[in-house]
C-alpha distance (Angstrom), angle and dihedral (degrees) to the residues before:
residue distance angle dihedral
M1 . . .
E2 3.80 . .
A3 3.81 92.1 .
L4 3.81 89.8 52.1
I5 3.80 92.2 51.7
E6 3.80 91.3 46.3
T7 3.81 91.2 52.1
Q8 3.80 90.2 50.4
R9 3.81 89.7 51.2
K10 3.79 90.9 50.2
Y11 3.81 89.8 55.6
R12 3.82 98.9 35.9
G13 3.80 89.8 125.2
I14 3.82 89.5 69.6
A15 3.82 101.3 19.6
E16 3.79 107.9 51.3
S17 3.80 99.3 160.1
A18 3.79 143.1 23.1
I19 3.79 137.5 -159.3
H20 3.79 115.9 -142.0
L21 3.82 119.8 -165.7
H22 3.80 127.4 -178.8
L23 3.81 107.6 -136.3
D24 3.81 95.6 -179.9
E25 3.82 138.3 -33.1
K26 3.82 93.4 -63.7
N27 3.81 106.4 26.3
C28 3.79 134.6 65.3
L29 3.77 134.1 -179.6
Q30 3.79 117.6 -138.6
I31 3.80 118.8 -166.8
I32 3.80 115.5 -167.5
P33 3.79 114.5 -173.9
A34 3.81 110.8 -155.1
K35 3.78 130.4 -168.5
G36 3.78 121.5 -166.7
G37 3.75 145.9 66.9
A38 3.78 118.5 -18.6
A39 3.81 93.0 -117.3
H40 3.81 92.7 55.1
V41 3.81 93.5 45.7
K42 3.81 90.4 48.1
S43 3.80 89.8 50.0
L44 3.81 89.9 52.7
A45 3.81 91.0 50.9
E46 3.79 91.6 48.4
G47 3.81 90.4 49.1
L48 3.80 90.7 52.2
M49 3.82 90.8 50.8
T50 3.80 91.5 59.7
I51 3.82 95.0 57.0
S52 3.78 115.3 107.2
G53 3.80 110.8 -117.7
V54 3.80 95.2 26.7
M55 3.79 103.0 121.7
E56 3.79 100.6 -173.2
V57 3.80 140.3 2.1
K58 3.79 120.9 -161.2
L59 3.77 120.3 -171.4
A60 3.80 118.8 -157.5
I61 3.80 116.3 -177.3
V62 3.80 118.2 -158.4
T63 3.78 120.0 -172.9
P64 3.80 124.5 -162.5
């Protein structure tokens, strides 16, 4: 959990909030909305993928 929080802090310029949901006793869902350039958002997603315990990262890009 600490590595996840540290990654969010590293990218706080593009990821200013997070939604944390408890799915069951052992699993949580973390949603991190990010706003910024595609390269920075992709870097955040790649950083999240390297964290031990993170089971899946899905990146959805929405353009105005």
